[in-house]
C-alpha positions as semicolon CSV with decimal commas, in nm:
position;residue;x (nm);y (nm);z (nm)
1;X;-0,656;-2,487;-0,534
2;X;-0,628;-2,143;-0,719
3;X;-0,311;-2,014;-0,749
4;X;-0,170;-1,714;-0,538
5;X;-0,264;-1,373;-0,625
6;X;0,035;-1,183;-0,777
7;X;0,101;-0,824;-0,804
8;X;0,039;-0,699;-1,171
9;X;0,051;-0,305;-1,128
10;X;0,330;-0,220;-0,874
11;X;0,331;0,093;-0,653
12;X;0,449;0,403;-0,833
13;X;0,699;0,660;-0,620
14;X;0,519;0,952;-0,477
15;X;0,614;1,319;-0,434
16;X;0,394;1,533;-0,218
17;X;0,404;1,837;-0,005
18;X;0,405;1,855;0,377
19;X;0,010;1,836;0,507
20;X;-0,103;1,684;0,178
21;X;-0,226;1,342;0,119
22;X;-0,002;1,070;-0,035
23;X;-0,189;0,809;-0,224
24;X;-0,010;0,473;-0,334
25;X;-0,205;0,205;-0,525
26;X;-0,126;-0,134;-0,676
27;X;-0,337;-0,393;-0,846
28;X;-0,330;-0,784;-0,809
29;X;-0,395;-1,057;-1,032
30;X;-0,710;-1,162;-0,889
31;X;-0,934;-1,082;-0,585
32;X;-0,792;-1,274;-0,287
33;X;-0,880;-1,364;0,102
34;X;-0,472;-1,359;0,152
35;X;-0,355;-1,107;0,393
36;X;-0,206;-0,796;0,248
37;X;-0,006;-0,558;0,453
38;X;0,148;-0,195;0,402
39;X;0,427;-0,074;0,567
40;X;0,615;0,238;0,614
41;X;0,974;0,162;0,654
42;X;0,959;-0,162;0,857
43;X;0,639;-0,027;1,061
44;X;0,321;-0,242;0,935
45;X;0,014;0,024;0,904
46;X;-0,320;-0,002;1,024
47;X;-0,645;0,198;0,896
48;X;-0,685;0,476;1,143
49;X;-0,696;0,846;1,136
50;X;-0,348;0,902;0,972
51;X;-0,372;0,612;0,706
52;X;-0,665;0,469;0,522
53;X;-0,626;0,124;0,351
54;X;-0,887;0,033;0,077
55;X;-0,927;-0,275;-0,098
56;X;-1,182;-0,246;-0,394
57;X;-1,162;-0,569;-0,603
58;X;-0,828;-0,636;-0,725
59;X;-0,726;-0,251;-0,639
60;X;-0,565;-0,206;-0,305
61;X;-0,500;0,162;-0,220
62;X;-0,311;0,342;0,111
63;X;-0,388;0,687;0,180
64;X;-0,124;0,862;0,412
65;X;-0,337;1,164;0,551
66;X;-0,133;1,505;0,561
67;X;0,219;1,380;0,559
68;X;0,501;1,520;0,752
69;X;0,875;1,525;0,699
70;X;0,871;1,208;0,944
71;X;0,662;1,017;0,665
72;X;0,944;1,045;0,404
73;X;1,046;0,682;0,329
74;X;0,992;0,371;0,189
75;X;0,622;0,228;0,127
76;X;0,584;-0,116;0,065
77;X;0,282;-0,376;0,016
78;X;0,330;-0,716;0,068
79;X;0,104;-1,027;-0,019
80;X;0,249;-1,358;0,079
81;X;0,597;-1,383;-0,074
82;X;0,519;-1,097;-0,323
83;X;0,607;-0,728;-0,239
84;X;0,642;-0,362;-0,404
85;X;0,811;-0,063;-0,280
86;X;0,804;0,291;-0,343
């Protein structure tokens, strides 16, 4: 059984202006089929016209499109028992 993936490159805080995109990235120790989830505050995020969630190998990224003041807050990435926030 393979060890669970861990977060090796954590999220960094992002500052942006209203109407711009905010990009968050983190990297895992290995590619995993394990369910990863992004959150804005306590709200789980899905890929849609406002949010783009990408996975490229071990790199997981979240793009918040045309952010507003309401998007201000904590963004977190959770994978199993591991999490990172910015």
